[in-house]
N, C-alpha and C positions, 0 to 999 in steps of 0.2 A: 376502248374506242376513242380516237382523237377527234376533236372538233375541227371544222374548216371554216374560214372566214373569207370575205371578199371585199374588194375595194368598191367604192360608190362614186361613179363618175358620170356626170351628165344624165342623172336619173336612172342609171343602169348599174346593176351589180355585176362585177367581173373579176376574173382571176388576174393576178398581177403578172409581171414579166417572169417572176419566179416565186417560190415560196420559201419560208424559213420556219424553223421549229420554235415553238414557244414552250418554255419549261415551267412547270408548276413549282414555285419556290418552296412549297411545303414538302414535296416529295423528291425533287430533283429529276423528275421524269417528264417526257414530252406529253403535253396534254392537248396541243392544238397545232395546226399549220396555218401560218399567216401569209397573206399575199404581199409581195414586195413591189412597190411602185418604183420604177426607174424613170429615166428622162422622158420617154415617150408618154407614160401614164401621167406624169406630173404636168407635162405640156398640155395634154388633152384636158386635164382637170382645170387648169388655169384658163384655157381657151373656152371651155364650157361655161365657166363662171363669167368670163368677159362677155360672151354672147348673151347670157341670161340677163346680164345687167341692163341690156337695152331692149329686151323683148317685151311686148305688151303684157305677156302673162305675168311678168314681175314688175317691170317699170310702170305698167299701167295700173297696178293696184293702188288703192288709197292707203294711207297710213293705218287707218282702222282695219282694213282688210289684212294688212301684214300682221297687225296685232292679233287678229282672230286666228291666223295660222299658228302664231306663237302660243296662244292660249290652248289650241288643240294639241300642240306638241307637248305642253306641260301636262295635260290630261293623260296623254299616251305614256309619258315618263312614269307617272304614278302607277299605271297599270303594269308596266314592264319592269318596275323597280326590283321585284324579287329575282327575276332572271338576270338583270344587269348586275345586281350585287353578287350573284353567284359567279358570273363570268369574271368580274373584276377580282374577286377573291382567288379564283383559280389562276388567273393570269399574272397577278402581281403579289399575291401572298398577304394582302391587307386583310385583317380579320373581318369577319362577316358583320359584326356589330358596327364597325366603322363604315363599311361600304353601304350597308343598308340605311344607316342614318343619314349619310351624306347625300344619297340619291334623293331623299325626301326634300331637302332644301334646294337641290338642283332644279326641281320642278318649280319651286317658288321663285327662283331667279328668272326663269323663262317667263313666268307670269308677270314679274316686275317689269321686264323689258317689253312684254306685250302691252302693258298699260302705258308705257312711255311712248310707244310708236306714234300715237297721234298727239303727243305733247311737244314734239320737236318743232317749235314754231319759229318763224322768221321774225323780223322786227323792222320798224320804221326808223330811219336814221336822218335826223335833221341835218341839212348842210347849208352853208352860207351862200346860197344862190336863190334869189326870189322866184325864179321860174323853173326850179328843178327840185325833185325829191329823190331819195334813195331808200332802197329796201335791202335788207339782208335776207337771203333765201338759203336755207340749209339743204344741201344736196348730198346724195351718197358719194362717199369718197372714191368708190370703185371696188375692185376685187381686193378682199382682205385675206391674207395668208395667216391663219391661226395655227401656231406651233406650240404644242403643249407637252409636258413631261408625263410620265406614267403615274405619278404618285397620287394626284387628285384630278385625274384627267376629265372626268365628267363635269366637275365644278369649274375647273380652270378653262375648259372649253365654253362653258355656259357664259362666263363673264366676258368672253371675246365674241362668240358667235351671236349671243343674244342681242347685244347692242348693235352689232353690224347688221343683222337682219331687220331689226326695228327701224334702222335708219335707211333701209333700202339697198344696202350693199349686198354683194354676193361673196361666198366664202369657199376657200379651199382649206380644209381642216386636216392638219397632219398629226396623226397619233404617233407617240413614241414607239420605236421598235421594241423597247422593253415593256411588253404588256399592252399591245394595241387592241386587244379583243373587245373591251367595253365600248370604245368609240366606233369600231367597225360594226358592232351590233347596234349601236345607237343610230347609225345611218338609216336603219330600217324605219325608225320613228320619223325622221325627216320625210322619208318617202311616203309613209302612211299618212302623215299629217297633210300632205298635198302640196308641199313646196314645189314649184315648177322645176323642171329638169335644169340642172346646171347651177341652181341658186346655192345649193350646198353640195360640196364634194368632199368625201372622206377618204384619205389615203394614209399609207404608212410606208416606211422604207428607211434606208440608211443614208448617212451624210452626203457624200459627193454626188450621188445619183438621185437623191430625193430632196433633202432639206436644202442643199445648196442650190439646186435647180429652181426650187420653189421661191426661195428668198431673193434670188437674183433675176427672176422672170420680169421682163419689161412690162407685162400687163398687170403685175401686182402693184397696187397703189399704197397698201399699208401692210406691214408685218407686225403682228402681235405675238410676242414670244414670252414664255415662261421657262426658265431653265438656268443653266450655269453660265457664269461670265465668259468663259472661253468660247462657248458656242455663240453667245451674244455678240462677241467681237466679230466672228465670222459673218453673222447675219448683218451687222452694221456695214461691214465692208461690201458684202454681196449686194445689199440694197442701195448703197450709195450711188452706184453708177446710174440707177434709174430715178434717183431722188425720191424714193419711196419713203413714206412716213414709217417710223418705227416706234413701237412702245414695248418696253422691257420690264419684266419682273424677274429679278435675279436671286442669287443665293443669299444666305444669311449665316451669321454666327452670333445669334441673338443673346444678349445678356439678360439674366433673371436676377434682379437685385432685391435683396431682403435686408431691411433695416431692423435694428434691435427692438423697435416698438411694434413690429408686425405681429399678427396672429400666426404663431409659428406652425401650428398644425395645418391651418388653412394654406399657408405658403408651401409646406411640404407636399400636400396633396396636389397643389397646382403645379409644383415643379415636376412631380412624377408625370402628370399629364402633358406638361410642356415639352418634355424630351422623350418620354417613352411611349406616348400615344403614337400610333402609326409606325411603331418600331423606330422612332427617331427620323423617319424618312419624310420630313416636312421642311420646307424652306424657312418657315417661321419657328422651327423648334428652338426652345429655350435651352441651348446647349452649353452656355457659360453661366454657372452659378456664382454670383458675387454676394457674399454674405458678411454682415458686419462682424468684426472680430469677436466682440463680446458674446455673441450667441453662436459662433461658428461650430464649436464642438457639439453643442446640444442639437443644433439644426441638422448637422451631417449625421449624427447618430440616429436621429429619428428617420431621416431620409433613407439611410441604408437599410434600416429595419423594414421600412415600408416597401422598398424596392425588392427586397428578398421575398416578399409575399406575392409578387406579381405572377399570375398564372400564365405560364408559357404552354402553348399547345397548337393543335391544328387550327388553321384560320377559319375553316368552315363551321367550327363548333362555337355556339353562342357563349359558352362559358369562358372561352379563351380571351385573355386580355392582351396577349403579346404574341405575335407570329414571326414568320421568317423575314429576312431581307428579300428584296426583289430578285437580285442576281448574285451569282457566285462572285462576279467581278467586284461588286460592292462589298461583299463580306471580306474578300482578300484585301481590299484597300483599308478597311477598318482594322483588320488584324495588324497590318503593317504600321499604321499610325499609332495604335495603342502600344505596340511594342517599342516604337521609336520614342514615344512620349515617356514611357517608363525608363528607358535608357537615359533620357534627358533629365530625369529627376522626379517625375510625377509618381505619386504613390497610389497603387491600386487598392481601392476600398471594397469593391465587389465586382463580380463578372470578369471580363478580360480574356475569356477563352471560348472559342467556338464550341457549340454543343455537339456532342457525339450522337447525332441522330440524322435521319434522312432530311434533305432539304438544306436551306441556307440560313440556319438559325445562328444568331449571335446574341448572347444574353445582355440584359440591362447592365451597363458598366459605368462605374463612377471612378474618376481619377482626381486625387487631391493634387492640384498644381500650385499650391501656395509657394513652394520652393522651386517651381519650374515655370515661371510666368510666360516663357517663350516656347513652351512645349508645343509640338506639332498639333496636339489635340485642341489647343486653344486658338491657334492661328489658322487652322485648316477646316473648311466646311466638310464635315464627314458624311452627312446625310445618313446617320445611323444612330443607334441607341447608346451614345457615349456622352456622359456629362463631365465637364471639367469644372473643378471647384477652386475658387480663389476667394480671398477676403479683402476687406477694406477697413480703414480706420475711421473715415469720416465721409461726409457727403461729397466733398471735392474729389477725393480719391475714387469713390464709386463712379462718378461721372467720367473721370479720366480713364479708368479701366473699361467702362462700358463703351467708350468711344475709341478704343485703341485698335480696332480692326478696320479694314477698308469696307466692311459690310454695313448696311444701314436699313435693314428690312423691318425688324421688330425688336421689342424689348418689353420687359415686365418689371414693375416696381411694386414692392409690398411694404406698406407703411400705414400707420394710423394717423399720421401727421398730414393734414390736408394741405397746409402751406407747402410742405416739402414735396408732396405729390405733384402739386402744380408746378413747382420749380423744376422738378425732374423732367416732366413732360416737355418743358421748353428747351432744356439743355442736352437731352439725349438725342443723338443724331440718328434717329430711326423714324421711318414713315409711320409705324404703328407703335404706340406705347400703351400697354395695358396697365391698369391700376388695380391691384389686389385681385387679379384674375389673369388667365392666360389662355390664348387660342380661342378667345371669344370672338365670334363673327361680328 
């Protein structure tokens, strides 16, 4: 039996203009039918959010009252966590141990923003006029369009929706068409928590008739987006006409740098988690290993041995460490890039061939690119379980190679030299630099 989901617009659950099939990545079979929002649904969602912004039911709430709604939402998330985890695993292929653990801290994020709601204070501003005073008052920016990808949608929506609601804004949340089930189910919690109609609207759909309409809507004041750079360019162009504010978190090709003085086994374990957790489908995945020449052979040997013990299996089983990719389209892209990288001189160390089983499985794969520094697997964000290996002679070369791509999201540095660790955090061009760990929140 297949599941059916609905859009959430203006406090009501409704079917979309059409439906589309959602495939379980572990089986390759249809598991649910999803509602598709097109121009009319998007317009109604934005209009509902715009109206709610001014109603006494929302605008008339005090900051602490908004916080209480967010606290109630967090409690409901904890109660619904098992069901949400199961839906996310069925819809995206993420293993159940990851979806279950992630939902726990999604509730904590909403609690954090609940506590912030009544801390958004104005300030007194002295001015050079004896008979005048000035105050800064913080007001809601307006309707926020929150557009999130499928891979960590509950968390990535929390860090957009949570602060928006705490500040008194209203939201249209667009779930990715690749696995929208968790957020469509999550809409029920907003409803149950008692948020007034129109304050939060949850939709999903495809580019031109959904995302483009939402990001270009004249009533949207702020677009908060996580995803790829090409989509981001469209969003910036779409929103520019209305001078809407835009905040972007884009892709990565993150370097994982290991110096010779590092704890090798600790770094090996961290590298496995950095790239192969979430099947490599993470924007901060440590997909480029840069290891000092003197320890490269030993490090790579241990790494390959560890990777070959990873338990691949069905994502709903707690023992599974590694599940399928989310879509067939993504697996085909990875197959193409791995093949082209090998043709360009990369050496395959493990993996490299889709598994012969139902679903969209691709194994943990390591490519030695020491002799192919411009291979596609080094320069392209793959969003999959492929690690590119390169080496460096000294600190300067490590920095040069770390900063050699246009990406700048995250990086990891492993060293026992504290002075070097501090130097590296200053010169690596990444927003996040982890020291002797990786993917730590």
